[in-house]
GUKE-761081 format. One record per residue: residue number from 1; residue in three letters; x, y, z of N, C-alpha, C in turn. Coordinates in Angstrom, 3 decimals. Example, Ala and Ser with C-alpha at 12.3 -4.5 7.8 and 13.67 -1.06 7.14 Angstrom:
2
   tipa   fiba        n_x        n_y        n_z       ca_x       ca_y       ca_z        c_x        c_y        c_z
      1    Ala     13.190     -5.690      7.800     12.300     -4.500      7.800     13.200     -3.300      7.800
      2    Ser     12.850     -2.250      7.080     13.670     -1.060      7.140     12.900      0.030      7.870
This chain:
160
   tipa   fiba        n_x        n_y        n_z       ca_x       ca_y       ca_z        c_x        c_y        c_z
      1    Met    -37.670   -122.642     90.093    -36.987   -123.885     89.705    -35.505   -123.489     90.117
      2    Lys    -34.741   -124.331     90.417    -33.133   -124.135     90.918    -32.695   -124.534     89.392
      3    Val    -31.543   -123.868     89.422    -30.744   -123.995     88.014    -29.231   -124.211     88.755
      4    Ala    -28.437   -125.092     87.994    -27.207   -125.154     88.524    -26.467   -124.973     87.173
      5    Leu    -25.042   -124.002     87.665    -24.190   -123.538     86.753    -22.958   -123.916     87.102
      6    Tyr    -22.280   -124.577     86.191    -21.148   -125.185     86.463    -19.953   -124.040     86.036
      7    Thr    -18.916   -123.714     87.011    -18.333   -122.529     86.918    -16.671   -123.043     87.039
      8    Ser    -16.633   -124.121     87.334    -15.261   -124.691     87.463    -14.400   -125.134     86.377
      9    Asn    -13.137   -125.270     86.354    -12.385   -125.806     85.524    -12.778   -127.404     85.161
     10    His    -12.196   -127.511     84.146    -12.401   -129.275     83.550    -11.231   -130.017     83.641
     11    Ile    -10.571   -129.809     84.683     -9.277   -130.580     84.855     -9.202   -132.144     84.757
     12    Ala    -10.382   -132.637     85.093    -10.278   -134.268     84.987    -10.854   -134.725     83.724
     13    Asp    -11.064   -133.695     82.793    -11.447   -134.020     81.237    -10.362   -134.206     80.467
     14    Ser    -10.665   -134.833     79.173     -9.665   -135.038     78.724     -9.050   -133.616     78.037
     15    Leu     -8.113   -133.780     77.106     -7.344   -132.552     76.569     -8.275   -131.891     75.698
     16    Ser     -8.839   -132.352     74.636     -9.678   -131.951     73.643    -11.065   -131.191     74.309
     17    Val    -11.562   -131.885     75.336    -12.714   -131.581     76.313    -12.493   -129.828     76.832
     18    Arg    -11.065   -130.244     77.449    -10.598   -129.056     78.179    -10.208   -127.719     77.154
     19    Ala     -9.938   -128.238     75.866     -9.406   -127.019     74.950    -10.848   -126.478     74.872
     20    Gly    -11.948   -127.304     74.464    -13.349   -126.785     74.064    -13.945   -125.825     75.140
     21    Trp    -13.780   -126.281     76.465    -14.246   -125.029     77.181    -13.197   -124.190     77.576
     22    Trp    -12.095   -124.044     77.152    -11.192   -122.893     77.236    -11.470   -122.242     76.155
     23    Ile    -11.835   -122.393     75.254    -12.615   -121.475     73.880    -13.744   -120.859     74.264
     24    Thr    -14.506   -121.751     74.917    -15.771   -121.172     75.518    -15.717   -119.967     76.438
     25    Arg    -14.655   -120.234     77.451    -14.526   -119.301     78.394    -13.718   -117.869     77.657
     26    Lys    -13.014   -118.146     76.614    -12.136   -117.039     75.843    -13.522   -116.092     74.907
     27    Val    -14.235   -116.605     74.405    -15.206   -116.014     73.517    -16.272   -115.285     74.658
     28    Gln    -16.567   -115.792     75.930    -17.740   -115.152     76.701    -16.995   -114.051     77.287
     29    Lys    -17.909   -113.208     77.532    -17.449   -111.720     78.072    -17.995   -111.435     79.438
     30    Gly    -17.424   -110.846     80.506    -18.269   -110.244     81.233    -18.361   -111.057     82.813
     31    Pro    -18.440   -110.715     83.857    -18.324   -111.341     84.984    -18.774   -112.960     85.046
     32    Phe    -19.623   -113.587     84.429    -19.798   -114.882     84.305    -19.369   -115.665     83.498
     33    Ser    -18.113   -115.269     82.299    -17.585   -115.733     81.569    -16.711   -117.148     81.821
     34    Ser    -16.723   -117.517     83.249    -16.437   -118.813     83.570    -17.593   -120.042     83.374
     35    Thr    -18.908   -119.612     83.249    -19.859   -120.601     83.080    -19.887   -121.223     82.086
     36    Thr    -19.693   -122.659     82.076    -19.653   -123.603     80.887    -20.536   -124.330     80.619
     37    His    -21.606   -124.631     81.639    -22.573   -125.506     81.473    -23.848   -125.177     82.397
     38    Ile    -25.049   -125.520     82.057    -25.941   -125.389     82.647    -26.982   -126.374     83.000
     39    Glu    -27.712   -126.566     84.299    -28.371   -127.757     84.390    -29.619   -127.467     84.973
     40    Ala    -30.807   -127.995     84.838    -31.885   -127.672     85.827    -32.317   -128.907     86.486
     41    Ile    -32.430   -128.330     87.972    -32.476   -129.104     89.192    -34.179   -129.577     88.858
     42    His    -34.357   -130.770     88.906    -35.493   -131.529     88.876    -36.203   -131.853     90.164
     43    Lys    -35.129   -132.499     90.967    -35.548   -132.975     92.363    -34.550   -133.019     93.038
     44    Glu    -34.639   -132.459     94.478    -33.585   -132.669     95.507    -33.993   -133.882     96.145
     45    His    -32.919   -134.844     96.511    -33.122   -136.189     97.383    -32.645   -136.244     98.663
     46    Ser    -33.053   -136.819     99.446    -32.617   -137.136    100.853    -31.319   -137.367    101.131
     47    Asp    -30.654   -137.752    100.247    -29.509   -138.311    100.401    -28.349   -137.386     99.727
     48    Gly    -28.793   -136.282     99.393    -27.889   -135.038     99.225    -27.843   -134.998     97.519
     49    Thr    -28.205   -136.113     96.757    -28.114   -136.013     95.388    -29.244   -135.077     94.661
     50    Val    -29.269   -134.829     93.528    -30.134   -134.190     92.768    -30.586   -134.677     91.622
     51    Thr    -31.541   -134.744     91.124    -31.983   -135.228     89.623    -31.852   -133.934     88.713
     52    Ile    -30.897   -133.921     87.792    -30.644   -132.728     86.883    -31.013   -133.232     85.576
     53    Ala    -31.270   -132.227     84.654    -31.837   -132.131     83.206    -31.060   -131.283     82.291
     54    Ser    -30.703   -131.703     81.232    -29.983   -130.553     80.452    -30.027   -131.249     79.036
     55    Ser    -29.068   -130.613     78.050    -28.795   -131.536     76.990    -27.132   -131.124     77.324
     56    Ser    -26.382   -132.576     77.177    -24.871   -132.468     77.376    -24.486   -133.027     76.235
     57    Leu    -23.193   -132.302     75.775    -22.202   -132.795     74.697    -21.733   -134.273     75.187
     58    Arg    -21.417   -134.136     76.335    -21.026   -135.515     76.830    -21.728   -136.743     76.937
     59    Asp    -23.018   -136.345     77.080    -24.035   -137.582     77.307    -24.838   -137.612     75.747
     60    Gly    -24.464   -136.851     74.871    -25.080   -137.026     73.530    -26.105   -136.237     73.265
     61    Gly    -26.888   -135.432     74.476    -28.144   -134.767     74.017    -28.745   -134.668     75.245
     62    Val    -30.147   -134.503     75.201    -30.730   -133.995     76.225    -31.108   -135.701     77.184
     63    Arg    -30.981   -135.216     78.251    -31.000   -136.374     79.305    -31.214   -136.065     80.440
     64    Ser    -31.597   -136.857     81.616    -31.545   -136.529     83.011    -30.753   -137.595     83.719
     65    Lys    -30.402   -137.101     85.235    -29.648   -138.085     85.681    -29.542   -137.758     87.222
     66    Glu    -29.213   -138.467     88.150    -29.257   -138.410     89.487    -27.753   -138.014     89.595
     67    Ile    -27.099   -136.751     90.649    -25.846   -136.734     90.706    -25.894   -135.921     91.852
     68    Leu    -24.151   -135.968     92.374    -24.120   -135.363     93.872    -23.112   -134.388     93.341
     69    Leu    -23.841   -133.054     93.360    -22.853   -131.798     92.813    -21.939   -131.497     93.853
     70    Asn    -20.657   -131.139     93.186    -19.589   -130.548     93.973    -19.733   -128.981     94.394
     71    Pro    -19.655   -128.532     95.810    -19.989   -127.138     95.843    -18.520   -126.416     95.391
     72    Leu    -17.754   -127.129     95.120    -16.649   -126.153     94.627    -16.992   -126.065     92.906
     73    His    -17.624   -126.691     92.305    -17.810   -126.461     90.959    -19.265   -125.757     90.524
     74    Trp    -19.920   -125.932     91.325    -21.510   -125.153     90.888    -22.023   -124.133     91.689
     75    Arg    -22.734   -123.668     90.650    -23.444   -122.116     91.636    -24.564   -122.673     91.549
     76    Ile    -25.598   -122.362     92.453    -26.946   -122.676     92.403    -27.873   -121.121     92.366
     77    Ile    -28.546   -121.154     91.388    -29.723   -120.121     91.505    -31.045   -120.591     91.402
     78    Asp    -31.728   -119.931     92.254    -33.179   -120.264     92.196    -34.264   -119.160     91.717
     79    Val    -34.803   -119.525     90.653    -35.645   -118.759     89.793    -37.081   -119.133     90.080
     80    Pro    -37.603   -118.385     90.913    -39.117   -118.755     91.553    -39.960   -118.923     90.248
     81    Met    -40.183   -118.020     89.447    -41.056   -117.803     88.357    -40.967   -118.969     87.409
     82    Trp    -40.102   -119.753     87.450    -39.666   -121.051     86.501    -40.282   -122.021     87.065
     83    Asp    -41.253   -122.628     86.673    -42.018   -123.880     87.143    -41.218   -125.259     86.593
     84    Val    -40.620   -125.864     87.666    -40.061   -127.156     87.401    -40.792   -127.898     86.605
     85    Glu    -42.019   -127.703     86.626    -43.177   -128.835     85.925    -42.735   -128.788     84.488
     86    Lys    -42.816   -127.519     84.202    -42.636   -127.040     82.752    -41.282   -127.872     82.233
     87    Ser    -40.207   -127.870     82.930    -38.989   -128.472     82.657    -39.138   -130.038     82.528
     88    Ile    -40.017   -130.379     83.475    -40.145   -131.796     83.697    -41.013   -132.488     82.132
     89    Lys    -41.725   -131.511     81.694    -42.777   -131.744     80.827    -41.668   -131.743     79.414
     90    Leu    -41.055   -130.721     79.377    -40.141   -130.749     78.363    -39.208   -131.691     78.059
     91    Leu    -38.760   -132.282     79.110    -37.698   -133.568     79.152    -38.544   -134.632     78.498
     92    Ser    -39.933   -134.833     78.920    -40.769   -136.097     78.426    -40.878   -135.792     76.946
     93    His    -40.854   -134.610     76.574    -41.073   -134.604     75.011    -39.685   -134.584     74.171
     94    Thr    -38.672   -134.241     74.864    -37.269   -134.235     74.218    -36.178   -135.106     74.364
     95    Lys    -36.642   -135.906     75.495    -35.400   -136.939     75.974    -34.896   -137.438     74.798
     96    Gly    -33.575   -137.608     74.836    -32.872   -138.538     73.770    -32.376   -137.631     72.305
     97    Ala    -33.163   -136.118     72.460    -32.837   -135.198     71.230    -31.350   -135.005     71.216
     98    Lys    -30.682   -134.947     70.123    -29.136   -134.981     70.087    -28.465   -133.533     70.645
     99    Tyr    -27.443   -133.484     70.933    -26.765   -132.234     71.184    -26.716   -131.157     70.091
    100    Asp    -26.937   -130.190     70.146    -26.744   -129.011     69.024    -25.632   -128.309     69.025
    101    Phe    -24.391   -129.144     68.705    -22.966   -128.432     68.825    -23.017   -127.050     67.908
    102    Arg    -23.794   -126.865     66.763    -23.743   -125.884     65.882    -24.312   -124.994     66.685
    103    Gly    -25.554   -125.137     67.295    -26.342   -124.071     67.921    -25.387   -123.310     68.741
    104    Ala    -24.960   -124.356     69.606    -23.861   -123.818     70.872    -22.774   -122.576     69.980
    105    Ile    -22.172   -123.185     69.069    -21.297   -122.181     68.557    -21.613   -120.974     67.863
    106    Ala    -23.012   -121.285     67.455    -23.622   -119.890     66.965    -24.011   -119.134     68.175
    107    Thr    -23.710   -119.159     69.417    -23.900   -118.217     70.375    -22.751   -117.180     70.328
    108    Ala    -21.641   -117.410     69.944    -20.568   -116.697     70.213    -19.909   -116.262     68.510
    109    Phe    -20.472   -117.027     67.471    -19.781   -117.165     66.353    -21.124   -117.247     65.472
    110    Ile    -20.766   -117.446     64.034    -21.797   -117.232     63.041    -22.433   -118.730     62.776
    111    Gly    -23.525   -118.687     62.516    -24.446   -120.067     62.713    -25.608   -119.931     63.155
    112    Ser    -26.198   -120.724     63.169    -27.730   -120.807     63.612    -27.885   -122.340     64.227
    113    Pro    -29.416   -122.547     65.070    -29.354   -123.840     65.894    -29.902   -124.630     64.684
    114    Gln    -29.669   -126.011     65.148    -30.397   -127.085     64.272    -31.667   -127.595     64.984
    115    Ala    -32.799   -127.662     64.129    -34.033   -127.770     64.536    -33.953   -129.227     65.319
    116    Gly    -34.835   -129.506     66.220    -34.911   -130.988     67.177    -33.538   -131.022     67.924
    117    Arg    -32.668   -130.266     67.842    -31.403   -130.643     68.697    -31.205   -129.284     69.785
    118    Phe    -30.755   -129.582     70.824    -30.472   -128.657     72.044    -29.131   -128.575     72.586
    119    Phe    -28.584   -127.430     72.960    -27.621   -127.129     73.884    -27.957   -126.768     75.083
    120    Cys    -27.017   -126.958     76.115    -27.461   -127.110     77.726    -28.463   -126.027     77.908
    121    Asn    -27.811   -124.349     77.887    -28.650   -123.525     78.273    -30.044   -123.350     77.340
    122    Gln    -29.880   -123.657     76.025    -30.948   -123.278     75.357    -32.137   -124.150     75.878
    123    Trp    -31.813   -125.590     75.897    -32.829   -126.415     76.579    -33.522   -125.961     78.028
    124    Val    -32.563   -125.867     78.750    -33.065   -125.202     80.203    -33.831   -124.126     80.241
    125    Gly    -33.707   -123.054     79.093    -34.378   -121.879     79.035    -35.697   -121.971     78.277
    126    Phe    -35.579   -123.037     77.514    -36.889   -123.253     76.423    -38.138   -122.679     76.916
    127    Pro    -38.696   -123.407     77.940    -39.948   -122.960     78.340    -40.377   -121.681     78.790
    128    Tyr    -39.309   -120.945     79.353    -39.082   -119.688     80.148    -38.878   -118.383     79.129
    129    Leu    -37.641   -118.714     78.363    -37.168   -117.437     77.459    -37.647   -117.472     76.101
    130    Gln    -37.766   -116.142     75.460    -37.992   -116.384     74.128    -36.557   -116.452     73.470
    131    Ala    -36.372   -117.114     72.270    -34.895   -117.279     71.704    -33.918   -117.715     72.859
    132    Ser    -34.321   -118.669     73.447    -33.084   -119.368     74.367    -31.927   -119.714     73.589
    133    Ala    -32.057   -119.942     72.332    -30.879   -120.393     71.569    -29.810   -119.320     71.187
    134    Thr    -30.373   -118.209     71.663    -29.313   -117.041     71.195    -28.386   -116.413     72.493
    135    Phe    -28.606   -117.067     73.480    -27.875   -116.972     74.957    -26.711   -117.965     74.952
    136    Gly    -25.623   -117.647     75.561    -24.533   -118.670     75.565    -24.706   -118.440     77.171
    137    Pro    -23.713   -119.361     77.761    -24.090   -119.808     79.310    -23.627   -118.821     79.961
    138    His    -22.975   -117.625     79.738    -22.560   -116.512     80.527    -23.581   -115.497     80.587
    139    His    -24.285   -115.412     79.410    -25.464   -114.610     79.471    -26.597   -115.171     80.241
    140    Phe    -26.884   -116.703     80.060    -27.801   -117.422     80.924    -27.844   -117.323     82.344
    141    His    -26.506   -117.340     82.816    -26.224   -117.007     84.364    -26.707   -115.607     84.866
    142    Ala    -26.294   -114.662     83.625    -26.579   -113.141     84.203    -28.467   -113.052     84.279
    143    Ile    -28.952   -113.619     83.443    -30.602   -113.623     83.245    -30.949   -114.389     84.450
    144    Cys    -30.654   -115.756     84.852    -31.078   -116.298     86.245    -30.704   -115.131     87.340
    145    Leu    -29.696   -114.788     87.506    -29.487   -114.004     88.630    -30.445   -112.734     88.592
    146    Ser    -30.727   -112.381     87.547    -31.523   -111.196     87.356    -33.286   -111.439     87.659
    147    Leu    -33.309   -112.763     87.498    -34.751   -113.292     87.984    -35.010   -113.756     89.008
    148    Gly    -33.662   -114.308     89.851    -33.870   -115.227     90.969    -32.601   -114.764     91.807
    149    Ser    -32.460   -115.488     92.714    -31.244   -115.542     93.724    -30.466   -116.510     93.745
    150    Asp    -29.249   -116.275     94.164    -27.932   -117.072     94.296    -28.479   -117.825     95.701
    151    Val    -28.471   -119.147     95.773    -28.810   -119.785     96.988    -27.917   -120.838     97.111
    152    Thr    -26.607   -120.500     96.463    -25.537   -121.818     96.614    -25.356   -121.947     97.928
    153    Gln    -24.867   -121.163     98.935    -24.285   -121.489    100.188    -25.250   -122.331    101.097
    154    Asp    -26.715   -121.884    100.847    -27.750   -122.785    101.744    -27.858   -124.024    100.947
    155    Phe    -28.188   -123.751     99.519    -28.253   -125.329     98.847    -27.285   -126.327     99.420
    156    Phe    -26.115   -126.023     99.560    -24.955   -126.843     99.759    -24.814   -127.253    101.331
    157    Arg    -25.266   -126.140    102.158    -25.302   -126.440    103.409    -26.225   -127.474    103.945
    158    Cys    -27.422   -127.469    103.404    -28.145   -128.346    103.662    -27.483   -129.965    103.202
    159    Arg    -26.718   -130.214    102.379    -26.316   -131.312    101.646    -25.052   -131.921    102.751
    160    Ser    -24.462   -131.026    103.653    -23.289   -131.563    104.287    -23.408   -132.080    105.732
């Protein structure tokens, strides 16, 4: 399965949203501290768009949508041992589940995830990783690279 990792700024977002992402980047450490959001790529379409799935604060929770990813904003990692069908099955069971803001905060501060709710990388990693709610986006980025390979250039070259 391919995983999309958002690594750009959020300049087009509202001031409050940008402040939240700024805090996320400040509490994360290491070479992947700029990663703020994760998506599972469920399908690649002939028009260059992809169907992605995750849990999104902006969208209110677990959802999928078709989108054209901007190569300046996303890094794409192929994790071949992760079967996309498991992620699609998870979506069928969790679609509409609320976003777990408290769980997302708990990856860097005190707290714990809320049952039945998900944040982005917790949801994407759920079928494949033990305790996926313990990882922040920067940890998840490192895990994906450790298990797979960066295919960003090839992914976007096929879409230009």
